[in-house]
C-alpha positions in Angstrom: 78.9 108.3 86.5 79.1 105.8 89.3 81.9 106.2 91.8 84.7 103.7 91.6 85.1 101.5 94.7 87.9 102.6 97.0 91.2 100.8 96.8 92.5 99.6 100.2 95.1 96.9 100.2 96.7 95.7 103.4 100.4 96.7 103.6 100.2 99.3 100.9 100.4 103.0 102.0 97.6 105.5 101.2 97.6 109.3 101.0 94.3 110.7 102.4 92.9 114.2 102.2 89.8 115.2 104.2 88.5 118.7 103.5 86.0 121.0 105.3 82.6 121.4 103.7 82.6 124.4 101.3 86.2 125.0 102.5 85.0 126.0 105.9 87.3 125.9 108.9 87.4 122.5 110.7 89.8 123.7 113.4 89.6 127.0 115.3 92.1 126.4 118.2 94.9 124.3 119.4 92.4 122.4 121.5 90.6 121.4 118.3 93.8 120.1 116.7 94.6 118.3 119.9 91.2 116.6 120.0 91.5 115.5 116.4 95.0 114.1 117.0 93.8 112.2 120.1 91.0 110.5 118.3 93.2 109.8 115.3 95.8 108.0 117.4 93.1 106.1 119.3 91.3 105.0 116.1 94.6 104.1 114.3 95.5 101.8 117.2 92.0 100.3 117.3 91.8 99.6 113.6 95.5 98.7 113.1 96.5 101.6 110.8 100.0 102.9 110.9 100.3 106.7 110.6 103.6 107.8 108.9 102.9 111.4 108.1 100.2 114.1 108.7 99.4 117.7 108.6 96.3 119.4 110.1 95.5 122.6 108.3 92.7 125.0 109.2 90.2 123.6 106.6 91.7 120.2 105.6 94.0 117.4 106.7 96.5 115.1 105.0 97.5 111.7 106.2 99.9 109.1 104.9 99.0 105.7 106.4 99.4 101.9 106.0 96.5 99.6 106.9 96.9 96.1 108.2 93.4 95.2 107.1 91.3 95.9 104.0 88.7 97.9 105.9 91.0 99.5 108.5 91.1 103.0 106.9 87.4 103.3 106.2 86.6 102.3 109.8 89.2 104.7 111.1 87.9 107.6 109.1 84.3 106.9 109.9 84.9 106.6 113.7 87.3 109.6 113.8 84.7 111.7 111.9 81.9 110.9 114.3 84.0 111.7 117.3 85.4 114.9 116.0 82.2 116.3 114.4 80.3 115.7 117.6 83.0 117.5 119.6 83.2 120.4 117.1 79.5 120.9 116.9 79.1 120.9 120.7 82.1 123.2 121.2 80.8 125.8 118.7 77.1 125.4 119.2 76.5 124.3 115.6 74.7 121.5 113.8 75.1 119.7 110.5 78.0 118.4 108.4 81.6 119.5 108.8 83.4 117.5 106.1 83.2 117.7 102.3 81.6 114.3 101.6 83.9 111.3 101.3 87.5 111.7 102.1 89.9 111.5 99.0 92.6 108.9 98.9 95.1 107.0 96.7 97.4 104.1 97.1 101.1 104.9 97.1 104.0 103.1 95.5 106.2 103.1 98.6 109.5 102.4 96.9 109.3 105.4 94.6 106.8 107.8 96.1 106.5 107.4 99.9 109.1 109.9 101.0 108.1 112.3 98.3 104.5 112.1 99.6 105.7 112.7 103.1 107.5 115.8 102.0 104.5 116.9 100.0 102.3 116.6 103.2 104.8 118.3 105.6 105.5 121.2 103.2 101.8 122.1 103.1 102.1 124.9 105.6 105.1 126.3 103.8 103.3 126.3 100.5 100.4 128.1 102.2 102.7 130.8 103.5 101.9 130.0 107.1 105.6 129.2 108.1 109.0 129.5 106.6 110.1 125.9 107.4 108.2 122.7 108.0 109.6 122.4 111.5 107.9 125.7 112.5 104.4 124.2 112.2 103.2 122.4 115.3 100.5 120.1 113.8 102.7 118.2 111.4 104.6 115.0 111.4 107.8 116.8 110.5 108.6 117.1 114.1 108.8 113.4 114.3 110.3 112.6 110.9 112.6 115.5 110.7 113.4 116.5 114.2 113.2 113.2 116.0 110.6 114.2 118.5 108.7 111.3 120.1 105.0 111.5 119.1 102.6 108.8 120.1 100.6 109.1 116.9 103.7 108.4 114.7 104.8 105.0 113.2 107.8 105.4 111.0 107.6 103.5 107.7 110.4 100.9 107.1 111.8 103.1 104.2 112.2 106.0 106.6 114.0 103.7 109.1 116.5 102.8 106.3 117.7 106.4 106.2 120.1 105.8 109.1 121.2 103.5 111.9 120.0 105.7 114.7 117.1 108.1 115.2 119.5 111.1 115.0 120.9 110.0 111.7 117.5 109.2 110.2 116.2 112.6 111.2 119.3 114.3 109.7 119.0 112.3 106.5 115.4 113.1 106.3 116.0 116.9 106.7 118.4 116.7 103.7 115.5 115.7 101.5 113.9 119.1 102.1 116.8 121.1 100.7 115.5 120.8 97.1 112.0 121.5 95.7 109.6 118.9 94.7 109.2 119.0 90.9 105.9 120.6 89.9 105.1 117.6 87.7 105.3 115.3 90.7 103.2 117.6 92.8 100.5 117.5 90.1 100.7 113.7 90.1 100.2 113.5 93.8 97.2 115.8 93.6 95.6 114.1 90.7 96.0 110.6 92.0 94.5 111.5 95.4 91.6 113.6 94.1 90.7 110.9 91.6 91.2 107.9 93.8 93.8 106.4 91.6 97.3 105.0 92.2 100.4 107.0 92.7 103.3 105.1 91.3 105.1 103.7 88.2 103.4 101.5 85.6 104.4 98.2 87.3 102.9 99.3 90.6 99.7 100.3 88.9 99.5 97.0 87.1 99.9 95.1 90.3 97.3 97.3 92.1 94.8 96.6 89.3 95.5 92.9 89.6 95.0 92.9 93.3 92.0 95.2 93.5 90.2 94.3 90.3 89.6 97.9 89.2 91.4 100.4 87.1 93.8 102.8 88.7 94.5 105.2 85.8 92.1 108.1 85.2 90.1 108.3 82.0 90.6 111.4 79.9 87.8 113.9 80.6 87.1 117.6 80.5 88.6 120.3 82.8 88.4 119.6 86.5 87.8 122.1 89.2 91.1 123.5 90.1 92.4 122.8 93.7 94.5 125.3 95.6 98.2 124.7 95.0 99.0 124.7 98.7 97.1 121.5 99.2 
């Protein structure tokens, strides 16, 4: 079956997952994480993509971004990938591919799912059992969104800014969102929409995305899919 074209609409957020090939490690040190963050920030600025949330895990990354242009995300990911793979292969005296084919992505209904998606991303290290609280993990946007730390990579989404009149109040209100668990049904919706390249949102949002993009955004029913780890 032919791949559906990517959906990328200016002004509409996207959740992106990039995984290591065969689940291999893509980061082996803090220097590696730092190099990836540096090029991500540089490419985001160059291609006019706002980065709202992220987490860099050992063998995959999550991003929540909003592009200003239709091709901004694809250009960002291509350029970032070239820079980082060249760095990683040189550093570890290796050759060949690093990433698992194309990155996965889905457009996100900001009004109903943006802050849920941010929590989903920033709780990744907690679900993986690496830390007890999201603020304990260094390579995550929670330190910006939840602790108010200035990070050059970070651009707060307007919905986040509506959480309070000051940075301190916004961060406090954001931390309150983490007191409850994300419903398992919603977690599954996030995973399915991203892995299948569909839309994460209500029916009205999906209809609007279909109208703007000219392609379907609801997955067809099919056989069992390869199960992904629950901590992603």
